[in-house]
DOVEXMI-295035 format. One record per residue (C-alpha): x, y, z; residue number from 0; residue in one letter. Coordinates in nm, 4 decimals, m for minus. Layout:
<rs>
((X Y Z) NUM a);
...
</rs>
This chain:
<rs>
((10.2189 8.4520 11.5598) 0 m);
((10.4454 8.6887 11.3660) 1 s);
((10.4804 9.0603 11.4335) 2 q);
((10.2710 9.3288 11.2591) 3 p);
((10.4406 9.4463 10.9388) 4 l);
((10.4575 9.8100 10.8247) 5 d);
((10.4497 9.6998 10.4595) 6 v);
((10.1078 9.5442 10.5308) 7 l);
((9.9723 9.8426 10.7209) 8 g);
((10.0312 9.6958 11.0655) 9 g);
((9.8642 9.3589 11.0176) 10 i);
((10.0543 9.0312 11.0512) 11 t);
((10.1648 8.8123 10.7652) 12 a);
((9.9208 8.5442 10.8802) 13 e);
((9.6293 8.7891 10.8706) 14 q);
((9.7257 8.9086 10.5241) 15 f);
((9.7622 8.5552 10.3885) 16 l);
((9.4315 8.4376 10.5328) 17 s);
((9.2203 8.7455 10.4518) 18 e);
((9.3751 8.9123 10.1446) 19 y);
((9.6204 8.6893 9.9548) 20 w);
((9.4572 8.5865 9.6255) 21 q);
((9.1226 8.7092 9.7648) 22 k);
((9.0906 9.0876 9.7827) 23 k);
((9.2987 9.4068 9.7461) 24 p);
((9.4815 9.5883 10.0229) 25 l);
((9.5825 9.9564 10.0220) 26 l);
((9.8638 10.0637 10.2563) 27 v);
((9.9648 10.4271 10.2765) 28 r);
((10.3387 10.5015 10.3127) 29 n);
((10.4222 10.1292 10.3161) 30 a);
((10.7641 10.1649 10.1460) 31 l);
((10.8696 10.5310 10.1767) 32 p);
((11.2314 10.4467 10.0881) 33 e);
((11.1362 10.3431 9.7334) 34 i);
((11.0814 10.7041 9.6282) 35 s);
((11.4553 10.7751 9.6583) 36 e);
((11.5831 10.4876 9.4424) 37 i);
((11.5078 10.5861 9.0803) 38 l);
((11.3937 10.8971 8.8960) 39 v);
((11.2388 10.9062 8.5462) 40 p);
((11.5736 10.9765 8.3759) 41 d);
((11.7129 10.6553 8.5278) 42 d);
((11.4282 10.4539 8.3784) 43 v);
((11.4715 10.6130 8.0363) 44 m);
((11.8417 10.5288 8.0471) 45 e);
((11.7674 10.1696 8.1446) 46 l);
((11.5126 10.1315 7.8666) 47 a);
((11.7755 10.2246 7.6057) 48 l);
((12.0189 9.9596 7.7316) 49 d);
((12.0265 9.6845 7.4689) 50 e);
((12.0173 9.4161 7.7390) 51 n);
((11.6971 9.5260 7.9126) 52 t);
((11.3470 9.4019 7.8392) 53 t);
((11.1206 9.7007 7.7835) 54 a);
((10.7975 9.8026 7.6104) 55 r);
((10.6901 10.1429 7.4854) 56 l);
((10.3115 10.1701 7.4815) 57 i);
((10.1394 10.4603 7.3036) 58 k);
((9.7822 10.5784 7.2705) 59 q);
((9.7051 10.7549 6.9445) 60 k);
((9.6192 11.1251 6.9852) 61 d);
((9.3282 11.1164 6.7399) 62 k);
((9.1866 10.7931 6.8796) 63 d);
((9.2981 10.7130 7.2378) 64 p);
((9.1251 10.3745 7.2034) 65 n);
((9.3928 10.2734 6.9522) 66 q);
((9.7210 10.1486 7.0964) 67 w);
((10.0668 10.0601 6.9663) 68 t);
((10.3418 9.8590 7.1387) 69 v);
((10.7143 9.8686 7.0585) 70 k);
((10.9233 9.5974 7.2264) 71 n);
((11.2925 9.6246 7.3132) 72 s);
((11.5507 9.6925 7.1985) 73 p);
((11.4451 10.0565 7.2098) 74 l);
((11.6421 10.3475 7.0630) 75 v);
((11.6213 10.7240 7.1086) 76 k);
((11.4314 10.7555 6.7829) 77 g);
((11.1420 10.5582 6.9336) 78 d);
((11.0785 10.8532 7.1666) 79 f);
((11.0492 11.1154 6.8937) 80 q);
((10.7109 11.2559 6.7899) 81 k);
((10.5481 11.1148 7.1009) 82 m);
((10.1698 11.1250 7.1491) 83 p);
((10.0182 11.2937 7.4537) 84 k);
((9.9589 10.9638 7.6362) 85 f);
((10.2239 10.6934 7.6595) 86 w);
((10.3867 10.4539 7.9060) 87 t);
((10.7299 10.2936 7.9284) 88 l);
((10.7587 9.9537 8.1012) 89 l);
((11.0987 9.8140 8.2028) 90 v);
((11.1185 9.4610 8.3403) 91 q);
((11.3514 9.3227 8.6084) 92 a);
((11.4795 9.6567 8.7379) 93 v);
((11.5742 9.4699 9.0559) 94 d);
((11.8552 9.3088 8.8515) 95 h);
((12.0073 9.6528 8.7935) 96 y);
((11.9471 9.8169 9.1298) 97 s);
((12.0669 9.6471 9.4483) 98 f);
((11.8557 9.8924 9.6500) 99 d);
((11.5430 9.7711 9.4706) 100 l);
((11.6464 9.4053 9.5015) 101 a);
((11.6782 9.4576 9.8773) 102 e);
((11.3090 9.5500 9.8930) 103 l);
((11.2106 9.1890 9.8210) 104 w);
((11.2991 9.1378 10.1874) 105 k);
((10.9896 9.3420 10.2742) 106 k);
((10.7817 9.0440 10.1545) 107 f);
((10.9255 8.7522 10.3587) 108 p);
((10.5822 8.5908 10.3817) 109 f);
((10.5888 8.4864 10.0123) 110 i);
((10.8522 8.2273 9.9089) 111 p);
((11.1331 8.3257 9.6753) 112 q);
((11.0309 8.0760 9.4065) 113 w);
((10.7057 8.2710 9.3581) 114 r);
((10.8902 8.5909 9.2667) 115 r);
((10.8693 8.7089 8.9087) 116 d);
((11.0485 9.0427 8.8932) 117 d);
((11.0121 9.4091 8.9815) 118 i);
((10.8847 9.6042 8.6824) 119 m);
((10.8792 9.9827 8.6679) 120 v);
((10.6189 10.1833 8.4771) 121 s);
((10.7074 10.5366 8.3734) 122 y);
((10.4379 10.7661 8.2341) 123 a);
((10.3681 11.1364 8.1882) 124 p);
((10.0347 11.2774 8.3064) 125 q);
((9.7481 11.0734 8.1614) 126 g);
((9.9629 10.7761 8.0633) 127 g);
((9.8363 10.4223 8.1264) 128 s);
((9.8343 10.0690 7.9871) 129 v);
((9.4553 10.0500 7.9782) 130 g);
((9.1962 9.8514 8.1690) 131 k);
((9.3250 9.4968 8.2192) 132 h);
((9.3818 9.2103 8.4602) 133 f);
((9.6740 8.9803 8.5366) 134 d);
((9.7002 8.6118 8.6210) 135 f);
((9.9535 8.6776 8.8960) 136 y);
((9.9722 8.8545 9.2329) 137 d);
((10.1175 9.2039 9.2282) 138 v);
((10.2085 9.4678 9.4835) 139 f);
((10.1910 9.8077 9.3096) 140 l);
((10.4162 10.0577 9.4864) 141 v);
((10.4317 10.4248 9.3939) 142 q);
((10.7900 10.5455 9.3671) 143 g);
((10.7668 10.8945 9.2148) 144 y);
((10.4710 11.1177 9.1410) 145 g);
((10.1111 11.0022 9.1716) 146 h);
((9.8937 10.7444 8.9993) 147 r);
((9.5188 10.6973 9.0224) 148 r);
((9.4056 10.3349 9.0513) 149 w);
((9.0597 10.1997 8.9847) 150 q);
((8.9755 9.8382 9.0687) 151 l);
((8.6797 9.6497 8.9258) 152 g);
((8.5370 9.3031 8.8764) 153 q);
((8.7109 8.9666 8.8923) 154 m);
((8.8023 8.8269 8.5493) 155 c);
((8.9132 8.4923 8.4090) 156 d);
((9.0043 8.3196 8.0815) 157 t);
((8.6457 8.3662 7.9581) 158 d);
((8.6534 8.7452 7.9964) 159 s);
((8.6094 8.9415 7.6732) 160 a);
((8.8868 9.1648 7.5427) 161 f);
((8.8796 9.4634 7.3088) 162 v);
((8.9394 9.3304 6.9587) 163 e);
((9.2140 9.4456 6.7272) 164 g);
((9.4532 9.5798 6.9923) 165 q);
((9.8113 9.4688 7.0709) 166 p);
((9.7238 9.4610 7.4416) 167 l);
((9.4666 9.2429 7.6185) 168 k);
((9.2373 9.5253 7.7235) 169 l);
((8.9001 9.5047 7.8932) 170 l);
((8.6174 9.7103 7.7382) 171 p);
((8.4993 9.8288 8.0808) 172 e);
((8.5523 9.7682 8.4503) 173 i);
((8.2929 9.7880 8.7262) 174 d);
((8.4716 10.0361 8.9517) 175 v);
((8.4439 9.9761 9.3262) 176 h);
((8.7794 10.1245 9.4320) 177 f);
((8.9159 10.4641 9.3247) 178 d);
((9.2261 10.6005 9.4986) 179 e);
((9.5360 10.8056 9.4161) 180 v);
((9.8670 10.6575 9.5309) 181 l);
((10.1454 10.8885 9.6496) 182 a);
((10.5168 10.7997 9.6825) 183 p);
((10.5603 10.5001 9.9133) 184 g);
((10.1962 10.3881 9.8948) 185 d);
((10.1273 10.0205 9.8196) 186 l);
((9.8298 9.8482 9.6590) 187 l);
((9.8042 9.4684 9.6548) 188 y);
((9.6032 9.3345 9.3581) 189 v);
((9.5140 8.9636 9.3557) 190 p);
((9.5089 8.7562 9.0342) 191 p);
((9.2114 8.8173 8.8093) 192 g);
((9.1078 9.1506 8.9598) 193 l);
((9.0610 9.4127 8.6872) 194 s);
((9.2505 9.7365 8.7381) 195 h);
((9.3211 10.0647 8.5626) 196 f);
((9.6059 10.2979 8.6547) 197 g);
((9.6426 10.6497 8.5133) 198 v);
((9.9328 10.8849 8.5886) 199 a);
((9.8171 11.1982 8.7713) 200 e);
((10.1523 11.3591 8.6916) 201 d);
((10.4921 11.2345 8.5750) 202 e);
((10.5272 10.9155 8.7767) 203 c);
((10.7041 10.5859 8.8390) 204 l);
((10.5125 10.2820 8.9647) 205 t);
((10.6847 9.9592 9.0668) 206 y);
((10.5167 9.6209 9.0259) 207 s);
((10.6398 9.3471 9.2586) 208 f);
((10.5091 9.0431 9.0739) 209 g);
((10.4557 8.6936 9.2168) 210 f);
((10.3724 8.4299 8.9567) 211 r);
((10.2730 8.0629 8.9732) 212 m);
((10.3909 7.8148 8.7094) 213 p);
((10.1369 7.6686 8.4703) 214 n);
((10.0738 7.3011 8.4042) 215 v);
((10.1928 7.3234 8.0426) 216 a);
((10.5338 7.4579 8.1455) 217 d);
((10.5689 7.1934 8.4149) 218 m);
((10.4816 6.9186 8.1671) 219 m);
((10.7345 7.0600 7.9194) 220 d);
((11.0035 7.0416 8.1860) 221 r);
((10.9003 6.6882 8.2863) 222 v);
((10.9183 6.5901 7.9200) 223 s);
((11.2673 6.7425 7.8877) 224 d);
((11.3863 6.5510 8.1935) 225 k);
((11.2330 6.2272 8.0686) 226 f);
((11.3890 6.2726 7.7244) 227 m);
((11.7339 6.3137 7.8772) 228 s);
((11.6919 5.9957 8.0876) 229 n);
((11.8300 5.7115 7.8749) 230 q);
((11.6526 5.4407 8.0754) 231 s);
((11.3168 5.5948 7.9824) 232 l);
((11.3980 5.5799 7.6122) 233 r);
((11.3884 5.1995 7.6087) 234 n);
((11.0667 5.0369 7.4771) 235 p);
((10.8179 4.9170 7.7379) 236 l);
((10.7470 4.5492 7.7987) 237 i);
((10.4321 4.4414 7.6170) 238 d);
((10.1118 4.3337 7.7897) 239 v);
((10.0516 3.9620 7.8405) 240 l);
((9.8806 3.8405 7.5222) 241 r);
((9.6733 3.5219 7.5445) 242 n);
((9.4202 3.5747 7.2695) 243 h);
((9.3875 3.7513 6.9344) 244 q);
((9.2246 4.0931 6.8845) 245 n);
((9.1382 4.2842 6.5643) 246 p);
((9.4617 4.4361 6.4340) 247 i);
((9.3173 4.7889 6.4098) 248 g);
((9.2027 4.7938 6.7731) 249 q);
((9.3853 4.9288 7.0773) 250 v);
((9.2162 4.7446 7.3618) 251 t);
((9.1317 4.8945 7.6973) 252 q);
((9.3787 4.6533 7.8569) 253 v);
((9.6544 4.7902 7.6343) 254 e);
((9.5571 5.1505 7.7052) 255 l);
((9.5475 5.0832 8.0791) 256 d);
((9.8912 4.9237 8.0602) 257 h);
((10.0447 5.2225 7.8789) 258 l);
((9.8799 5.4736 8.1102) 259 k);
((9.9940 5.2797 8.4159) 260 a);
((10.3540 5.2782 8.2935) 261 e);
((10.3431 5.6536 8.2278) 262 l);
((10.1752 5.7365 8.5580) 263 l);
((10.4234 5.5186 8.7441) 264 a);
((10.7067 5.7361 8.6140) 265 k);
((10.5136 6.0547 8.6838) 266 l);
((10.4616 5.9305 9.0379) 267 n);
((10.8355 5.8753 9.0785) 268 d);
((10.8939 6.1624 9.3199) 269 s);
((11.2653 6.1892 9.2405) 270 t);
((11.2098 6.2401 8.8680) 271 l);
((10.9059 6.4633 8.9108) 272 l);
((11.0463 6.6803 9.1876) 273 e);
((11.3709 6.7377 8.9989) 274 d);
((11.1717 6.8512 8.6959) 275 a);
((10.9519 7.0882 8.8985) 276 i);
((11.2380 7.2247 9.1078) 277 m);
((11.4548 7.2895 8.8031) 278 s);
((11.1688 7.4894 8.6500) 279 l);
((11.1132 7.6840 8.9721) 280 m);
((11.4868 7.7575 8.9931) 281 a);
((11.5050 7.8974 8.6417) 282 e);
((11.6006 8.2620 8.6100) 283 s);
((11.3360 8.4468 8.4096) 284 k);
((11.6008 8.6781 8.2651) 285 y);
((11.9163 8.4647 8.2320) 286 p);
((12.0679 8.7265 8.0027) 287 e);
((12.0846 8.9558 8.3073) 288 n);
((12.3122 8.7171 8.4977) 289 i);
((12.6558 8.8812 8.4832) 290 p);
((12.9666 8.6969 8.3730) 291 e);
((13.1708 8.6468 8.6878) 292 a);
((13.5423 8.7057 8.7201) 293 e);
((13.7152 8.3734 8.7824) 294 s);
((13.7902 8.3190 9.1489) 295 i);
((13.9697 8.0326 9.3227) 296 g);
((13.9835 7.9012 9.6761) 297 t);
((14.3167 8.0770 9.7273) 298 g);
((14.1554 8.4095 9.6423) 299 d);
((13.8860 8.3429 9.9000) 300 l);
((14.1388 8.2510 10.1685) 301 e);
((14.3087 8.5869 10.1152) 302 e);
((13.9900 8.7848 10.1837) 303 v);
((13.8387 8.5723 10.4626) 304 l);
((13.8808 8.8449 10.7229) 305 e);
((13.8481 9.1516 10.4992) 306 q);
((13.4777 9.2124 10.5495) 307 g);
((13.2876 9.0499 10.2631) 308 y);
((12.9354 8.9106 10.2560) 309 l);
((12.7968 8.6252 10.0464) 310 l);
((12.4492 8.6743 9.9002) 311 q);
((12.2391 8.5749 9.6004) 312 i);
((12.3166 8.7467 9.2703) 313 e);
((11.9908 8.9426 9.2034) 314 p);
((11.9393 8.7990 8.8539) 315 a);
((11.9937 8.4403 8.9737) 316 s);
((11.7599 8.2081 9.1575) 317 r);
((11.8593 7.9703 9.4382) 318 l);
((11.6033 7.7409 9.6049) 319 i);
((11.6029 7.4189 9.8056) 320 y);
((11.3951 7.1355 9.9434) 321 t);
((11.4536 6.9305 10.2559) 322 e);
((11.4040 6.5547 10.2285) 323 q);
((11.4790 6.3180 10.5168) 324 n);
((11.6775 6.5959 10.6870) 325 n);
((11.8934 6.6413 10.3761) 326 v);
((11.9027 6.9767 10.1983) 327 l);
((11.8864 6.9613 9.8173) 328 l);
((11.9583 7.2741 9.6102) 329 f);
((11.8718 7.4009 9.2627) 330 w);
((12.0025 7.7177 9.1008) 331 a);
((11.9263 7.8784 8.7652) 332 n);
((11.7432 7.5731 8.6357) 333 g);
((11.9881 7.3041 8.7475) 334 e);
((12.0400 7.0884 9.0545) 335 s);
((12.3677 7.1653 9.2307) 336 i);
((12.5910 6.9474 9.4473) 337 c);
((12.6926 7.1033 9.7774) 338 i);
((12.8848 6.9569 10.0697) 339 s);
((12.6812 6.8711 10.3779) 340 a);
((12.8990 7.1086 10.5792) 341 q);
((12.8136 7.4092 10.3599) 342 f);
((12.4445 7.3252 10.3124) 343 a);
((12.3130 7.5036 10.6273) 344 p);
((12.4966 7.8216 10.5273) 345 t);
((12.3702 7.8033 10.1698) 346 l);
((12.0179 7.7581 10.3077) 347 k);
((12.0524 8.0924 10.4884) 348 k);
((12.1670 8.2567 10.1659) 349 i);
((11.8744 8.1055 9.9717) 350 a);
((11.6451 8.2429 10.2430) 351 d);
((11.7688 8.5923 10.1629) 352 g);
((12.0369 8.6395 10.4249) 353 q);
((12.3807 8.7868 10.3614) 354 a);
((12.6397 8.5615 10.5249) 355 v);
((12.9808 8.6849 10.6331) 356 e);
((13.2792 8.5256 10.4602) 357 l);
((13.5003 8.4468 10.7579) 358 n);
((13.7289 8.1899 10.9109) 359 i);
((13.4338 7.9660 10.9979) 360 e);
((13.4031 7.8864 10.6272) 361 l);
((13.7755 7.8120 10.5881) 362 a);
((13.7291 7.4477 10.4908) 363 d);
((13.8725 7.3272 10.1582) 364 d);
((13.5475 7.1678 10.0418) 365 e);
((13.3361 7.4619 10.1560) 366 v);
((13.5646 7.7110 9.9812) 367 l);
((13.5396 7.5024 9.6634) 368 e);
((13.1597 7.5194 9.6898) 369 n);
((13.1710 7.8965 9.7387) 370 i);
((13.4135 7.9504 9.4501) 371 a);
((13.1962 7.7388 9.2208) 372 g);
((12.8804 7.9317 9.3059) 373 l);
((13.0601 8.2649 9.2617) 374 l);
((13.2054 8.1593 8.9255) 375 n);
((12.8566 8.0641 8.8057) 376 e);
((12.7187 8.3992 8.9298) 377 s);
((12.4710 8.2231 9.1569) 378 i);
((12.6198 8.4121 9.4502) 379 m);
((12.8108 8.7375 9.4748) 380 m);
((13.0620 8.8880 9.7142) 381 l);
((12.9775 9.2326 9.8475) 382 v);
((13.1844 9.4404 10.0913) 383 p);
((13.0344 9.5005 10.4326) 384 t);
((12.9273 9.8549 10.5035) 385 e);
((13.1784 10.0648 10.6889) 386 e);
</rs>
């Protein structure tokens, strides 16, 4: 049994997963007090104006607060002129720009890395919101600055009705059964489908730690891409055994069964299917945020082996693995990667969120080549150890 976690209000990960995860909300006061010191509203405004960030400016009209407008990035200073009384600024993937925020993913070790979406920040003046809505993913809402009032309501699904004629998928009403104000450091877990409504009590920043599952359509798209790139699968199938004549316009059940069996046989090929799924899971949601690395060679690494550097995942990249027959297989940023057996256990630690010291123990030619390759592709990064 694991230890009680402060981020979960003193309950264990097992208790949270069995009682709350994808079932019901959890409010934890002062769960992440350190988050209040990371960003202030001016930082978020500056980020939103960066041409590389993904942001949305959401406004409610003064004369009719039930009418909304949405402006997607790139945003410019002129977008913030003549502002209405109520508005909200959303900036995605702030964990790719702040190492301090990226470090906070480690507070959620009970959810695998491949489920992570990003950390979004919501900035709003008093009264600002994005309306009554629900999400299809798990989210931990953490208050970073100021205060926000949260109301939680009924469970929703794809059949739930939305307000017509709006650029946002808004619910007409929610059946409120939870009404609390979150202060800096407070955390609220909201499971998928649960309606919620957050309104800024004062100028505030709220962080959304999102955990998303893939959908079947995306997985099938990736399987199709993998199949299309496999030349052996582009050859025509062998025909069914034909021993009598059928009407030329008919596709017989025998023929249909044969074609389905051939397709399902390939879908049941675990190597093909798992590569397709893993490559999708390893895809960076914001590849444009992956920085271009400075070229580094094995000689450069040898020179700094004992100078106090750590190897860790680049925040905008994704590195995951599976273990099959005691062999570790890795995928990064949508592609499978080849790693020496000697380096694999170390890379597993890095994929699991650890920072690994670059030292003499890694001074093997093949291992250094692996490290240099991953650094040059910005899958990993070198950071100096703290003094």
